[in-house]
N, C-alpha and C positions, 0 to 999 in steps of 0.2 A: 548507571546511565552511560549511553554510548558517546562517542566523540562528538563534540560540538559541531553544528553546521553553521559556518560563518557567513555564507553569502548565497545569492541566487544560483551561482554557477555550481555550487556544491549540491543544491537542491536538484538542479537539472541532472547532474551526474548520478545522483541516487535514483532518480526516476528512470534514467536510461538503464542503470544496472537492473532495476526491478522490472522494467518495461512500463511504458505509459499505460498499456492495456491493464497490467496487473494493478497499478496504483488506482486507476480510474474504477476498476471493477471491484476491488477488494478492500480498499482502505477503510471504508465505513464498517465493514464486517469485523475488521481487526480492531478498530476503535471500540466497537460495541462489546468486544470480548477482552477488554484490557485486564480484567481480573484473572483471566485464564493464562495470560502470558507475562504478567508483571513480575511474578516470582520465578527465579531461576529454576527451581525444582519442577515447575509446571509448564514452563515455556516450551520445552522440547515435546512434551505431550500435546500441547496446543498445536504446534507446527506439524506433528505427525498426524493428528486428527484432521487438520486443515488440508494437508497433502492428500490424505485418503479421501476426503469429501470432494475435493475439487480437481485433483490432478492424478489420481492413482491410475486412471485409464490411459493417461498420456505417456507413452514410452519415452518421449523426448524430454519430458519434465521429470528429472530425478528428484529424490527427496532433498538432496543438497541444493539444487536449484530453487526449490520451493523455500527451503530454509533461508537462503540468501535473499530472496524476494521479500519474505515476511520480515526478516531483520531490517531490510531497507525501509519498509513501511513503518516498523516500530521506531526506527531512528527518526523518521519524519514526525511521528506522533510525539515522541519524547521531547523533541526540540521545537514543538509548536510551529512546524513548517508545512502542515497539511494544506492550508489554503494556497500557499505558494506552489506546492506540488500539483494541486488540482488545477490551478491556473495554467501550469505548464502542460498538463494533460490536455486541457481544453484548447490550447494553442498548438498542439502537436500536429504534424503533417498527417492529414487523413490517409494518405497512401501508406504511411508507416504504421498506422493504427489498424490492427487486424479486424477489430469489431467496433462499429460505431456505437454500440451499446455501452462501451466503456466510457465514452464521452458523455452520454446521457446520464450514466450513473455518477460520473464526476460532477456534472452540473447539479444534479439533485443533492449530492452530498455537500457541495459548496453552498448551495442555497440553505440547507438545513443548518450548516455551521454559522452562516451569516445571520440567520434568524434567531439563533440561540437554541433551536430545537435539538441540535446535536452538540455535545460538548466533549472535550477530551483532555 
């Protein structure tokens, strides 16, 4: 398991590293595929497939960048800080959020977590 997340400021920093857009858009996808990344021997394969599916077309988003973002999301999941991270995304400055859809996804994911429909 990764280093403990001690407070809200660390949650914010992790979200900034991954970007609010990434957390809002993809954390549910990553939660749903926990079995694919939970074991060290399959985690790199999961990240490679994730990068290929979502970012392979983007010359600015390297595999290493995707790997860092996914690892940030996994850290939030492992330390049960997803709700706090999604609240951060929802409160993010709209001008800094590239796509409003990330906030919509974040709200839907948060609602599913609060209702118990989604567990991690």
